[in-house]
C-alpha positions as CSV (number, residue, x, y, z in Angstrom):
1,X,-13.7,-50.7,4.3
2,X,-15.5,-49.9,7.4
3,X,-15.7,-46.2,8.4
4,X,-14.1,-47.0,11.5
5,X,-10.6,-48.0,9.8
6,X,-10.8,-45.0,7.5
7,X,-11.0,-42.4,10.4
8,X,-7.2,-42.7,11.5
9,X,-6.2,-41.8,7.7
10,X,-8.9,-39.0,7.6
11,X,-7.8,-37.3,10.8
12,X,-4.1,-37.6,9.6
13,X,-5.2,-35.4,6.7
14,X,-7.5,-33.1,8.5
15,X,-5.3,-32.2,11.7
16,X,-2.6,-30.5,9.7
17,X,-5.2,-28.3,8.1
18,X,-7.1,-27.6,11.4
19,X,-3.6,-26.4,12.8
20,X,-3.0,-24.2,9.9
21,X,-6.3,-22.8,10.2
22,X,-5.9,-21.9,13.9
23,X,-2.6,-20.1,13.5
24,X,-2.8,-16.4,15.1
25,X,-2.9,-13.6,12.7
26,X,-0.8,-10.8,13.4
27,X,-2.1,-7.4,14.0
28,X,0.0,-4.3,14.1
29,X,0.0,-2.0,17.0
30,X,-2.2,1.0,16.9
31,X,1.2,3.1,17.3
32,X,4.1,1.2,15.6
33,X,6.8,3.8,16.0
34,X,8.9,2.6,19.0
35,X,7.1,-0.6,19.6
36,X,9.3,-3.2,20.9
37,X,9.8,-6.6,19.2
38,X,12.2,-9.4,19.3
39,X,13.7,-11.4,16.5
40,X,14.9,-15.1,16.2
41,X,17.2,-15.9,13.6
42,X,18.3,-19.7,12.6
43,X,21.2,-19.7,10.4
44,X,21.5,-23.0,8.1
45,X,24.4,-24.0,5.9
46,X,23.2,-24.9,2.2
47,X,24.5,-25.7,-1.0
48,X,24.6,-22.0,-2.0
49,X,26.2,-20.7,1.2
50,X,24.6,-19.6,4.6
51,X,21.2,-18.9,4.6
52,X,19.3,-17.2,7.5
53,X,15.5,-17.0,8.2
54,X,14.1,-14.2,10.0
55,X,11.3,-14.7,12.7
56,X,9.8,-11.9,14.6
57,X,7.1,-11.0,17.0
58,X,5.6,-7.8,15.3
59,X,1.8,-8.1,15.5
60,X,1.6,-10.9,18.2
61,X,2.9,-9.2,21.6
62,X,5.8,-6.7,22.4
63,X,8.2,-9.7,23.4
64,X,7.7,-9.8,27.2
65,X,11.0,-9.8,28.8
66,X,10.4,-12.8,31.3
67,X,9.7,-14.9,28.2
68,X,12.3,-13.6,26.1
69,X,15.0,-14.2,28.9
70,X,13.9,-17.8,29.6
71,X,14.6,-18.7,26.1
72,X,17.1,-21.5,25.9
73,X,19.8,-21.3,23.0
74,X,19.8,-25.1,23.4
75,X,16.1,-25.2,22.9
76,X,16.4,-22.8,19.9
77,X,19.2,-25.0,18.3
78,X,17.1,-28.1,18.6
79,X,13.9,-26.4,17.3
80,X,15.4,-25.0,14.1
81,X,17.8,-28.2,13.9
82,X,20.9,-26.1,13.3
83,X,24.3,-25.2,15.0
84,X,23.7,-21.3,15.0
85,X,20.9,-19.1,16.1
86,X,20.9,-15.4,16.8
87,X,18.7,-13.8,19.3
88,X,17.9,-10.6,17.8
89,X,16.4,-8.3,20.5
90,X,14.8,-6.6,22.1
91,X,14.5,-4.1,19.6
92,X,11.9,-1.0,18.7
93,X,10.7,-0.1,15.1
94,X,11.0,3.5,14.0
95,X,8.8,3.8,11.3
96,X,5.0,4.7,11.4
97,X,3.6,2.1,9.2
98,X,4.8,-1.3,7.5
99,X,3.0,-2.6,4.1
100,X,4.0,-6.1,3.2
101,X,3.4,-8.3,0.5
102,X,4.3,-11.6,-0.9
103,X,6.3,-14.0,1.4
104,X,7.0,-11.1,4.0
105,X,3.0,-11.2,4.4
106,X,2.4,-14.6,4.7
107,X,5.4,-16.0,6.5
108,X,5.2,-19.3,8.7
109,X,4.0,-18.8,12.2
110,X,5.6,-20.5,15.0
111,X,5.4,-20.5,18.9
112,X,8.7,-20.9,21.1
113,X,8.8,-20.4,24.9
114,X,5.2,-18.8,24.9
115,X,6.3,-16.4,22.3
116,X,4.6,-16.3,19.0
117,X,6.6,-15.2,15.8
118,X,6.1,-15.0,12.1
119,X,8.9,-15.5,9.4
120,X,9.3,-12.2,7.5
121,X,12.6,-12.6,5.7
122,X,15.2,-14.7,4.3
123,X,18.9,-13.6,4.2
124,X,21.7,-15.0,2.0
125,X,25.1,-14.5,3.9
126,X,28.5,-14.5,2.8
127,X,30.8,-15.5,5.6
128,X,32.3,-11.9,5.7
129,X,28.6,-10.7,6.2
130,X,28.0,-13.3,8.8
131,X,31.2,-12.6,10.8
132,X,31.9,-9.0,9.7
133,X,32.2,-6.0,11.4
134,X,29.4,-3.2,11.9
135,X,28.7,-0.9,8.9
136,X,29.0,-4.2,6.7
137,X,26.1,-4.1,3.9
138,X,23.7,-7.2,3.8
139,X,20.9,-8.2,1.5
140,X,17.7,-9.1,2.9
141,X,14.7,-10.8,0.9
142,X,11.5,-9.2,1.3
143,X,8.8,-7.1,0.0
144,X,7.9,-4.2,2.2
145,X,7.1,-0.4,2.1
146,X,8.1,1.3,5.5
147,X,6.4,4.7,5.9
148,X,7.8,7.5,8.0
149,X,5.4,10.2,8.6
150,X,6.1,13.8,7.6
151,X,6.9,15.8,10.6
152,X,8.4,13.1,12.6
153,X,12.2,12.9,13.0
154,X,14.1,10.0,10.9
155,X,17.8,8.9,11.8
156,X,20.3,8.3,9.1
157,X,23.8,7.2,8.4
158,X,25.5,8.6,5.4
159,X,28.6,6.6,4.1
160,X,31.6,8.2,2.6
161,X,30.2,7.6,-0.8
162,X,27.0,9.5,-0.4
163,X,24.6,6.6,0.1
164,X,22.1,7.3,3.0
165,X,20.9,4.7,5.2
166,X,17.5,5.2,7.4
167,X,17.2,3.8,11.0
168,X,14.2,1.2,10.7
169,X,15.0,-0.2,14.5
170,X,17.0,0.6,17.4
171,X,18.3,-2.2,19.6
172,X,18.9,-2.9,23.4
173,X,21.1,-5.6,22.9
174,X,24.5,-3.9,23.4
175,X,22.7,-0.9,25.2
176,X,19.9,-2.1,27.3
177,X,19.0,1.5,28.7
178,X,19.0,3.0,24.9
179,X,15.6,4.7,24.4
180,X,13.9,6.5,21.6
181,X,14.7,9.9,23.3
182,X,18.4,9.2,23.1
183,X,18.4,9.0,19.4
184,X,19.0,12.4,18.2
185,X,22.2,12.4,19.9
186,X,23.3,8.9,19.2
187,X,26.0,9.8,16.9
188,X,28.4,10.6,20.2
189,X,27.9,7.0,21.2
190,X,28.6,5.6,18.0
191,X,32.4,4.6,16.8
192,X,31.7,5.7,13.1
193,X,34.2,4.5,10.6
194,X,36.2,7.1,8.8
195,X,33.9,9.1,6.6
196,X,30.7,8.1,7.9
197,X,28.2,10.4,9.6
198,X,25.0,10.1,11.9
199,X,22.3,12.8,11.6
200,X,18.6,13.6,12.0
201,X,16.2,14.9,9.4
202,X,12.5,15.6,9.7
203,X,10.9,15.1,6.3
204,X,8.0,17.6,4.9
205,X,6.3,14.8,3.3
206,X,5.8,11.0,4.1
207,X,9.1,9.2,3.4
208,X,8.7,5.7,1.8
209,X,11.3,3.1,1.8
210,X,10.3,0.4,-0.5
211,X,11.9,-3.1,-0.9
212,X,11.0,-5.1,-3.8
213,X,12.5,-8.3,-3.3
214,X,15.4,-7.3,-1.6
215,X,16.6,-4.5,0.8
216,X,19.8,-3.4,1.6
217,X,20.7,-3.0,5.3
218,X,23.6,-2.3,7.7
219,X,24.1,-2.4,11.4
220,X,25.9,0.4,13.6
221,X,28.2,-0.8,16.5
222,X,25.1,-0.9,18.9
223,X,23.1,-3.1,16.4
224,X,20.5,-0.4,15.4
225,X,19.6,-1.3,11.8
226,X,19.3,1.0,8.9
227,X,17.8,0.5,5.3
228,X,19.8,2.1,2.3
229,X,17.6,4.7,0.5
230,X,17.3,3.9,-3.1
231,X,17.5,7.1,-5.4
232,X,13.8,8.1,-6.9
233,X,13.9,8.6,-10.6
């Protein structure tokens, strides 16, 4: 067989590898606390129930408002071949460092509407979780350690059973004007269920929130997200 006739087959093998090699690598901002980002969350129906994939912009850009606002929900539904997509943003991180491993570190990179995102988590949802109210626990599949620096404030929810959830990001979805400076007094704006409290604390040593395989999170009624603290042995 001549080389000429082999070239199409050779190119078919090489082009996907070249595209993969040229994928941009995420780079965390120098200052992560209060860094703006956005997420796109396609939801699929699988044999084991609802399954959501979480893609976010962290490490690529700050989710420019003009590009985010221009995204078409119909375009996203077609892109992910699904009937449900959540546009989760804009949001702002509150930790000072993220250490990721496993699938969380090496997720698929995609570009939609000029916005580049990486796959960061998988979420198995029950129907109750997918349609449930605020302050409902969800289990997120990821391998991460969030570090909150000593001497800097962290913002928490405490459940009636004493469980503590640390805010990992605040959202400008319900309240577009919400800012970092508003967080110490945010409790006055929340509609807390009976027995729940909101508070601020300043750790005297670095606070580490580690998720090895899974993390438990809740959102308040402004869609700010909190990770459950696991008691240390």
